[in-house]
N, C-alpha and C positions, 0 to 999 in steps of 0.2 A: 316682687314677692316670690320666694321659693314656692312653686306650686304644690309642694307636699309638706310645707312647714306646719300646716294645720294638723297633719297626722301626728307630728311630734307632740303638739298640744294635747291631742286626744289620748295619746299613749300616757302622757304625764297625768292627765285627769284619771285615767283608768288605774294607774299606779297609786295615786293618792286615795282613790275610793277603796281599792282592795286593801291597802295598808290600814285604812281606818276600820274597815269591816273585820279584818283579821285581829285587830286589837280589841274587838268586841264593843266598839263604840257605835252601835247601831247596825242596821242591815246594809247590805251592799246597795240596795236601791236608794235608801236614804242618803248614804254617803255620796253616791253618784249625783243625786239631785243637788246636794249642797255644793259639790265641786263644780258642776256645770253652771249652776246659778252664779257662782263666784266669778265666772268669766266676764260677767257684765259689770263687775265692780272694778274700776280701774286700779285702785290701790291693792286689792287682793290678787289681781291677775297680771300685774305689771311684769313679773318675771316670766310669765308664759306667753305673753302676746307681743314680745319685742319684734318679731319678724312679720307680723300680720296686722292688718287693720280689720277689726272684727265687724262683720255685717251679719244681718239675720241669716242670710244664705250660708255664710261660712260657719256660723254658730250651729246651724242645723247639721252640716256635714261633720263637724267636730263631735257633736252630741251623739250622732248615729254611730260613728266609728268607736268612740269611747265606750258606749254601751255594749256594742257588739264584742269588743275586746274584753272588757271587764266582766260582763256576764258569762261569756264563753269560758274565760279563764277560771272564774270562780266555780262554775259548775263542773269543770274538768280538773279541779285542783288536786284531787286524790291521785288520779292517774299521772298528772304532770309531776307531782312531787315524787312519785315512785320512779319515774324515768330520770328525774334530776338526781335523786339519791343514788341510783345505780351508776350514774356518770361520774360520781365523786366518791369512790369507795374509800378513800383515805380521809374523808371528812364525815363528821356527825351532822347529818342533814338537819336534825332538830336544833342544832346550835348555830345554824346560819343566821346572819343578821336578817331581820324581817324585810328590810328594803331589798337586799340581795336576792332573797328567796322570791319576792314578788316580781322583781325584774326578770328573773329566770323563768318564772311561770308565764308571764306575759309574752316573753319572746318565744318560748317553746310553743305556746298556743298559736302564735302568729305563724311560726314556721310550719306547723302541722295543719292548721285549719284555714289559712288565708293564702290561697295558692298564687295570687297575682302579684304579691309583694316580693321582690327579690330578696334572697336570704342575706345578702351583703347589707342591705338597707336595715333589715331587722336586727342584725348583729350590731351594726354601728349605732343604731338608736338605743339599743339596750345598754351598750357600753357607756354612752353619753349619759343616760339616765342614772346608771350606777355611780358614775363619777360625780354627778350633780347632787344626788340625794344621799350618797353614802361616802365612799372614799376613792382616791385614785387607785389604790390597791384593789378595791372592789371591781373597778373597771377591768383590770387585768384578769381577775378571777372569773368574772362573767364572760369575758372574751374566750378564755380557755374552755370553760364548761360548755358554752354554746357551740363552739367548733366541734366538740365531741358529740353533742346532741344532734347537730346538723347532719352528721353522717348516718344517723338513724332515721332520717325523714326522707320523704320523696324529693325534697329540694336539694339533696346532696349533689345532684347533677342538673341543677336548674339551668334552663335555656330560655332566655327572654323571648326568643323567636317563637317558641312553642307554648309559652306560658299563657294562661287565660288573660283576656283583656281586663284592664282595671275598670271596674264599673263606675268609679267616681271621676274618671279623667275628663269626660265631656262636661260634667257639671262644674268642676273646678276651673276648666278653661273658660267657661261662660262667666264665672265670677271674676276671674282675673281680667277678662276683656271688657267687663261691664264699664260703661262710661261713668266718669266722675259726676256726682250730683251737681246740678246747676245752682249756683248761689245768686239769688236775685239781689240787685242793688236797689236800695231805697234812699231817696233824698229827703232830708229833713231841714227845717228852718234852723238857722244858726242860733237864734235866741231861745229855742224850745229846750225842754229838759233833755230830749234825745240828742239835740245839737250839742249841748254842753258835754254829754257823755261821749259823743263822737269826736269832739275836739281832743278829749283825753285819751280815748282808746281806739279811735278809728273804726267804730262799729258801723256807723252810717256815713254816707256822703253828705256833706253839709253844703247848703246853698250859699254861694258867694265865695267858696274856697276856690283857689286856682286849680284848674284841671291838671 
């Protein structure tokens, strides 16, 4: 598992929640709760969880980062929008696609307020989200705008050697190294109901079957 794949999931959850709130379909808090709750539904979350196996510990990490990113971006959206608008003087900010605007807000907030994440990671994730939720052209647009905005932040000269330590690194390492759960084997009689099911699906070990 990519040790930081969970952050991509969190970013996408934040994107979906802010997008919903911006449409006026409930509060940000309600939208976040719905999006995060949907992660435990396999059908609803299939496109988000391709790279990870969801556990309670991982869900907690995703939820915390998604809330931090979404709530911080939402509270700062006026200042973020002003900075984005100034970076695209040839565009009418109010006419930007809502997905593109949301992706730019989230990425700029991350660049400005989350010092331990390398800017290259932030930009790449934003570009991928724009391409996934909007268009390929949106990915190119987001790339150009964020490169301009990066020069206006403290991360323009980012040095990983002097950057703050990632506070989640130790926790995610523990999750990745956690042993797989032990599956207990149960033996059942061949003529029992469980035995009949086992013969069809291999759920239990049946007495009398060859080892």
